[in-house]
C-alpha positions in Angstrom: 87.1 91.3 93.9 87.4 91.5 97.7 86.1 88.1 98.4 86.3 86.3 101.7 89.4 84.3 102.5 89.3 81.2 104.7 91.3 80.7 107.9 90.9 78.4 110.8 90.3 80.0 114.2 90.7 78.2 117.5 87.2 77.7 119.0 86.1 77.9 122.6 82.6 76.6 122.9 80.4 78.7 125.1 76.7 77.7 125.3 74.2 80.2 126.6 71.0 79.2 128.4 68.3 81.7 127.5 64.8 82.2 129.0 62.0 83.0 126.6 59.6 85.8 127.3 56.0 84.8 127.6 54.1 85.4 124.3 51.5 88.1 124.3 48.1 88.0 122.6 47.8 88.8 118.9 47.0 92.4 118.5 45.1 94.1 115.6 46.6 96.8 113.4 46.2 100.3 114.8 46.3 103.8 113.3 47.5 105.6 116.5 49.9 108.5 116.1 53.6 107.8 116.3 54.9 106.8 119.7 51.4 106.8 121.1 49.5 104.3 123.2 46.9 102.4 121.3 43.5 101.3 122.4 44.8 97.7 122.0 47.2 98.1 124.9 50.4 98.4 122.8 52.7 101.3 122.2 53.4 102.6 118.7 57.2 103.0 118.3 60.1 102.3 115.9 60.7 98.6 115.3 64.3 98.6 116.6 63.2 100.6 119.7 60.6 98.0 120.4 62.8 94.8 120.1 65.8 96.4 121.8 63.6 97.3 124.8 62.3 93.8 125.2 59.0 94.2 123.5 57.1 92.1 121.0 56.2 93.8 117.7 52.9 92.7 116.0 51.9 95.0 113.2 52.7 98.3 111.6 51.1 101.5 113.0 51.2 105.3 113.0 52.5 107.5 110.3 56.0 106.2 109.9 56.7 103.1 107.7 59.0 101.7 110.4 56.7 102.1 113.4 55.1 99.0 114.9 52.6 98.2 117.5 54.8 97.0 120.4 53.5 95.0 123.4 55.4 94.1 126.5 53.6 91.5 128.6 53.0 92.3 132.2 55.7 90.7 134.3 57.5 89.2 131.4 61.1 88.1 131.9 63.5 90.1 129.8 65.0 88.3 126.8 67.9 89.2 124.5 70.1 92.2 124.6 68.0 94.8 126.2 65.5 94.6 129.1 62.5 96.9 129.1 63.2 100.4 130.5 61.3 101.6 133.5 57.6 101.9 132.7 58.2 100.0 129.4 59.5 103.1 127.7 62.2 102.7 125.1 65.8 103.3 125.7 66.7 105.0 122.4 70.3 105.7 123.0 71.5 102.1 123.7 72.8 101.0 120.3 76.2 101.8 118.9 78.1 102.2 122.2 81.8 101.6 121.6 84.2 100.2 124.2 87.3 101.8 125.5 89.9 102.9 122.9 93.6 102.7 123.9 94.5 104.9 121.0 96.7 102.3 119.4 96.4 102.9 115.7 95.1 100.0 113.6 94.5 97.6 116.6 91.1 97.2 118.3 90.9 96.7 122.0 88.8 93.9 123.5 85.1 95.0 123.5 85.9 98.1 121.6 83.7 97.2 118.6 81.2 94.8 120.4 78.9 94.4 117.4 81.6 92.9 115.1 80.8 89.3 114.3 82.4 86.4 112.4 80.5 84.0 110.2 82.1 80.5 110.4 81.5 77.2 108.5 81.1 74.1 110.7 82.6 71.8 111.7 86.1 73.1 111.4 85.5 76.8 112.2 86.5 78.0 108.7 86.2 81.7 108.5 83.7 82.8 105.9 83.1 86.6 106.4 82.7 89.4 108.8 79.3 90.6 110.0 77.6 92.9 112.6 75.0 92.3 115.3 71.8 94.2 114.7 69.6 92.9 117.4 69.4 89.8 119.6 68.6 87.4 116.7 69.9 89.0 113.5 73.3 89.6 112.0 74.0 91.8 108.9 76.6 90.7 106.3 77.3 90.8 102.5 75.2 88.6 100.2 78.3 87.4 98.3 79.5 85.8 101.6 76.5 83.6 102.2 74.6 83.1 98.9 75.9 79.5 98.7 74.2 78.7 102.0 70.7 79.9 101.3 69.4 76.6 100.0 70.3 74.8 103.3 69.1 77.7 105.4 72.7 78.2 106.7 72.8 74.9 108.5 76.5 74.6 107.9 77.1 78.1 109.4 77.5 79.5 112.9 78.1 83.1 114.1 80.7 84.0 116.6 80.2 87.1 118.8 82.6 88.9 121.1 85.7 87.6 119.4 89.0 89.6 119.6 92.1 87.4 119.3 91.4 84.3 117.3 94.5 82.5 118.6 93.7 83.0 122.3 91.6 80.7 124.5 92.4 82.6 127.7 90.8 86.0 127.0 89.0 87.5 130.0 85.9 88.2 127.8 85.3 85.0 125.9 83.4 84.8 122.6 80.1 83.0 122.2 78.8 81.0 119.2 75.3 80.6 117.8 74.0 78.2 115.2 72.2 79.8 112.2 68.5 79.3 111.6 68.3 81.0 108.2 69.9 83.2 105.6 68.0 86.0 103.7 69.6 87.6 100.7 68.3 90.9 99.4 66.0 89.9 96.5 67.9 92.0 93.9 71.3 90.7 94.7 73.4 90.0 91.6 76.5 87.9 92.2 78.1 88.9 88.9 78.0 92.7 89.6 77.7 92.5 93.4 74.7 94.9 93.1 72.6 94.9 96.4 75.3 93.0 98.2 73.6 92.7 101.5 72.1 89.8 103.5 70.7 88.9 106.9 71.5 85.9 109.1 69.1 84.7 111.7 70.5 83.2 114.9 68.8 80.0 116.1 68.9 81.3 119.7 68.9 85.0 120.8 72.1 86.5 122.0 72.5 88.3 125.3 74.3 91.6 126.0 77.8 91.2 127.3 80.6 93.8 127.7 82.0 92.4 124.4 78.6 91.7 122.7 76.3 94.6 121.8 74.5 96.0 118.8 75.3 98.6 116.2 72.9 101.4 115.3 71.2 101.5 111.8 70.7 104.7 109.9 67.2 105.6 109.0 65.8 104.8 105.5 67.1 107.4 103.1 69.2 109.1 105.8 71.7 111.6 104.6 74.1 110.7 107.4 76.9 110.8 106.7 76.6 113.5 104.0 78.9 112.2 101.2 78.1 115.2 99.1 80.0 117.5 101.6 83.7 117.4 100.7 84.4 119.2 104.1 82.7 116.5 106.2 84.7 115.5 109.2 82.6 112.5 110.2 84.8 109.8 111.7 84.3 106.4 110.0 86.0 103.1 110.8 86.2 99.6 109.3 87.0 96.5 111.4 87.9 93.0 110.6 90.4 90.1 110.6 91.4 90.6 107.0 94.9 91.4 105.6 96.5 94.7 106.5 98.0 94.9 103.0 98.0 92.9 99.8 101.2 91.1 100.9 100.6 90.6 104.6 99.0 87.7 106.5 95.5 87.9 107.9 95.2 89.6 111.2 94.6 87.4 114.2 93.6 90.3 116.4 90.6 92.4 115.3 92.0 95.4 113.4 90.5 98.8 112.9 91.1 101.3 110.1 89.9 104.9 110.0 88.9 105.7 106.5 87.7 108.8 104.7 84.4 108.8 102.7 84.3 109.6 99.0 81.6 111.4 97.1 80.0 109.0 94.7 80.9 111.0 91.6 84.6 111.0 92.6 84.5 107.3 93.4 82.9 106.5 90.0 85.6 108.5 88.3 88.4 106.6 90.1 86.8 103.2 89.4 86.5 104.0 85.7 90.3 103.9 85.6 90.0 100.3 86.5 86.7 99.1 85.0 86.5 101.4 81.9 84.7 104.6 81.0 81.3 103.0 80.9 81.3 101.9 84.5 78.5 103.4 86.6 78.6 103.3 90.4 75.1 102.5 91.7 73.5 104.8 94.2 73.2 101.8 96.5 77.0 101.9 97.0 79.2 104.1 99.2 83.0 104.4 98.9 85.7 104.9 101.4 89.4 104.5 101.8 92.8 106.1 101.1 96.3 105.0 100.3 97.2 102.5 103.0 93.8 102.7 104.6 91.3 100.2 103.2 89.5 97.0 103.7 91.3 93.9 102.4 90.9 90.2 101.7 89.1 88.7 104.7 87.1 91.8 105.6 84.2 91.1 103.3 80.8 91.4 105.0 82.1 93.5 107.8 80.8 96.9 108.9 81.8 100.4 108.0 80.6 102.5 110.9 80.5 106.3 111.5 80.1 108.2 114.7 77.3 110.7 115.4 76.8 112.3 118.8 78.6 109.5 120.6 76.9 106.6 118.9 78.1 104.5 116.0 76.0 103.8 112.9 76.6 101.2 110.3 76.5 103.0 107.0 78.2 100.3 104.9 78.9 96.6 104.4 82.3 95.7 102.9 81.5 94.5 99.4 84.5 94.7 97.0 87.6 96.5 96.1 90.7 96.5 93.8 93.7 95.5 95.7 94.1 97.0 99.2 94.8 100.6 100.0 96.0 101.5 96.5 96.4 105.2 95.7 93.2 106.8 94.3 91.3 103.5 94.5 88.6 103.4 97.2 86.8 100.4 98.5 83.1 99.9 97.7 80.5 99.2 100.4 76.7 98.5 100.3 74.9 101.7 101.5 72.9 100.4 104.5 70.5 103.3 104.8 68.8 102.3 101.6 67.9 98.9 103.0 66.6 99.8 106.5 63.0 99.2 105.4 63.9 95.8 104.0 65.7 94.9 107.1 62.8 95.9 109.3 60.3 94.1 107.1 62.4 90.9 107.1 62.8 90.8 110.8 59.2 91.6 111.6 58.0 88.9 109.1 60.0 86.2 110.9 58.9 87.6 114.3 55.2 87.2 113.4 55.8 83.5 112.4 57.0 82.6 115.9 
């Protein structure tokens, strides 16, 4: 199993003073058309478009299951990663913007993957798992990383954003840390089979956008991007993390990146049956990636598998498990994020309405 490995990172405490937006009035549910302006004074748009543009979602609306009634109070101060665009219209192209790439194979540059996060255990900054920033208050990771912390609502955890070199305290762009307010596992998670290995972590205080802190894009529910049925697909996909570079190496102290090919599920299942037996069945909720010498490894659990589409990076997978690291004809297994987009949206919106 590719389970998280613990290491101690040197911490630099950075506290962030945040200004909360003025709450808007409760709004009734509407049946306006997608992206329309409702009679209640709110705009009907996708949930992530709403929160990333500084709006407050209140209820579902329109024809799409992920559309919400979004209200931006007049004169409200921007909170979180994204201020409202001019005229309160959404800025759809803001997520998944990668930083500068020097071209060094296997080594990430500072700010290159600004959504990559680290989940740490207090008080000694013990590394638990990788993760990714979805919006100002939510981080996505693997359920196997955090299932032991659910009963205490993650009080022993914190999330580090913007980290690059865990041994350095003099980086130009310094990391920031956030206490955890809650941990939500997908209801069907099975720790014995690692089925539905996906979880959300809620930050106690919202993060703000920095050059080294930003959000990844999420694929739409049931999206066929990337098309793993196309053996000729040239989609570029990358995994990032501080895990081992090989089965015999030490953990990386600088964030590493590995370009990995995607597998068709039927080919992945056939390869994994060589390890697990002829009766093994790969669930449709999984996606496989990797090649000889190119794979996630111990310490990368919970981290993102991202793919590029038209200049933006979408998280298509969460590092779940593997057999060794980078073995020939043995891909790594990831939780397929597109099948959980509706659950993610529902979970975040439910907590938003409780505030």
